[in-house]
C-alpha positions, 0 to 999 in steps of 0.5 A: 530437478536434474542439473541440465533442467535448472541450468536452462534456466527461462528468460523470463525468470527475474534475477532473483529466481536465477540465483535461487535456480542456480543455488538448488542446481548445485546442491546448495542448502539442500535445495531449501528456501527460507525467506523472511519478512523483517518489518520494524514496529515502528509504523504501518505498512505501506505499498512498497513493503507490499511489494517486499511482501509479494516478493518473499512470499511468493518466491518461497511459495514458488520453490516450496519453501516457507518464509518467516514474519520476524519483527525487527524490534531493536529499538524501543523508543519507537515500537509498538504492539499497535504496529505489531498487529497492524502489520500481521493484519497486513500480511493476511490480508494481502493472502499471505502465512509466515511459517509458525509463530511470529519471530522477533529481533529480541527472541535473540538478545541472549545469542546476539549478545554471546556472539558479541563476547565472541567478537570482543574475545577474537579482538574485533570488537570494542568498548568506544566511550567518544561521543556521537559526535566524535564518532561521526569525526573519526569516520572520515568521509568518503574520499578520507580515511577515518582515523582510530578512535582512542579507546580502540587498542583496549584490552579484551579484559576490559572491554568484556568488563566495560560490556558486560557493565553496560549491560547491567546497566552502570552507564548513562545513554550515550555513553557508551557504545560496542563497536566493531573493529574492522578498517577505519580506512575501509573505502565502504563506510559501513566498515569503518568500525561501526557500532554494533550496540548502543544504551537505552534506558527505555522499557521494551514491548516485549522483553520489559526492562531486561536490556538496556543496551540493544543492537544496531540493525546491521549487527542484528538483521544478518544474526538473526537470518543465520539463527533462523537458517534463512537461505536468501536475505531479499533487501532493498537497494539502500543495503547493497553497501551493507552487504559486506558487513552483513558478510564480515559478522558471518564471516566472524563467527562460528560457522552457520549452516544454512549461511544467509546471502543477502539479495537487493532489489530496487525499492518501489518508488511510484509517482504522486507518493511519498514513501518515507515512513517519516513523512508519512508519520508526520502527516499523520500527525499534524492531522494533514490526513486522518490517520495511518489508514486515510485512503489517500495514503499509500499504506496497506491499511489505507488503500485497504480501507479505500477498497483495493483488493489484495489481487489487485496488489499482488498483479501489480507487484507481478507487473512491475517485475523485480529490478536491479536499480531504482526506477519510478513506476507511475502510479496509474499503474497502480490504479490500472491494477486495482480497476482491472480487478474490480471490473470482474468482481465489482456489483454494478450500482446506479448512484447519482452525485448531484441530483436534479428531478425528472418527472415523466409526465405521462408515466401513471401517478404512483405506479412502480415496477421493476426493471431487472438490470444485469450486476455484473456484464463481466460475471456470466454468473453474475445475476441480476438486481431489481431496480424500482423505477417510478414517475419521479427519479433523480437524474445527474445534473450534468446529464441535461444540458439547456444548451447542449455544447455540440448538439450533433456530439451530445448524447445526453438529454436536452430540449426534445433529444432522446436518451434511454433510461439504464434498464428501463425506457427510453425517454424524450425532454419536453419541458424544465423548470428554472429557478428564478433567482439562481436560473438553476434548473429545478426539474426536467420534465420528459415523456416516456416511450411505452413500447421501449422498455428494455429487453422487451422494445418494439418501438423501433426507436434508436438512440445514442445515449444511455443514463443512469437514474435513481427512482426517488421514492426508494432512493438510499441517501448516502455519504459518497468521499470523492477521494483524489490523489494526496499530492499534486506533483508527480514527485513530491518528495524530489525538491531539494529547495522546498517542503513536501507539504507544499505539493498536498492537494487541496482537492484530495478529498471532497465530501457528497452528502446526500447522493443517492443510490438505488436501494439494493445498497442497503445492508451493504458491509464495509469493504464491500465493492461497487461500480457506482454506473459511469461514475467510478469503483466505489467501497463501504467505509468503516465509518458506515452505520445501520442509518447511514452508508459511507461510500469512499471512492476506490477509482475512476472508470478511468485515468483522467490524470493521465488525460490532463497530463496529455494537455 
């Protein structure tokens, strides 16, 4: 690419792409683009991390580069290999592959220690015996400068000795820290002698008991980027105020080539959704949800179990773009993205959730036909399937009204009214049976029009309504989990005077058992996707067994919440 070509940056490029384009045009880093995705292995990834994954991996792919997966495992008290495994599974599931083997900040503990020694020898780091409360007090406020620690002017020799003894495990937790010596009067609070190391006597999931001092994120992050040769270190916007410290550490260590550049973008804020890892952990620990992969959770594993597809999340990330400032994205856009993807790929099947029996009184007893119904009208190569048809059928209770609310606009069944059974015949309701005690309709009687079979209709009849059905003889009983949004408030975590748990939606899960599906779904496997005609998109849950299929509602056919909010 020539300089002139690169300088003519298309307006469609986002601001990060423009930075990369300019770097390449100026020959920076030899045109190489190496990004990284650096999750902390202390929880499951959520939809916000999915945006970051798509950005980091997608940007590198766009410019022929690569992406490192690096676990920021600097706090042994909160980390677990369970989280490491889940993170790798999520990245792969989204369709990305990192360069080489997974990396860990703990891979660099020896090098980070050596860099700390370098700063101590340069008089730019010191061991502080102050308590955490004293350090907090001495930092000052955003409008008032901090004060120097009484230990700030220790000699290089004393600091080297104490730091070595910290590493050797001579001191208890919390008794000493290593701090960078920068500027206690800086308007940026992160430059007021930040802590680089703290003492934690705890077993690390990778390094075992080798270390009892662990680096803070701000110290480990930039140096890990530099060690790996990262060119563009892309972070969310809350790290913008950390960037001067990121650069200060790099400025005061031996030069790195390439030298990483930190770039911040707005994190994903989604309506009706909690993104705080702490609050998500609270939901799990207090059993408000059934684990990290509960289909109501915004975790990638939860979205996967609910039936969201990798393509839908990638399309969503591309659709919302990359912004410089925080904003809130309507969760309806995420639901639209998965609906759009599944519409093209999901096999259509018929399923009845609230069944009432329909008896075709003039249909021969004992007779069964096979109706050929298209698998997906959006897929020209989707083919057809055979669906058994018989005298007795299940239909949705809501598809018959004894007294239609608006007869001229009611296109479903009622006394003396006609509809078409999907892929089958036109029928006319003739009678119905009610439970004498409850008044509930228990049977609907109708006659079918033999000449009206779909694909060979010679009846000349025109009907406006079509309803779905399942043959009673071959219906497959299943469990259906009707999931809704976990929170009823658009900003459940944004109320300072109220607990976010107050906004839990009591109707976020409703279990239907049995529902009845056509027999073509028998043998379906976990994560197989289907559209239940007229109902929504569903996928097979991992709780399914050979004897009982369980389906999760992924998303409805339309955004009912948007309609509700307009009322």
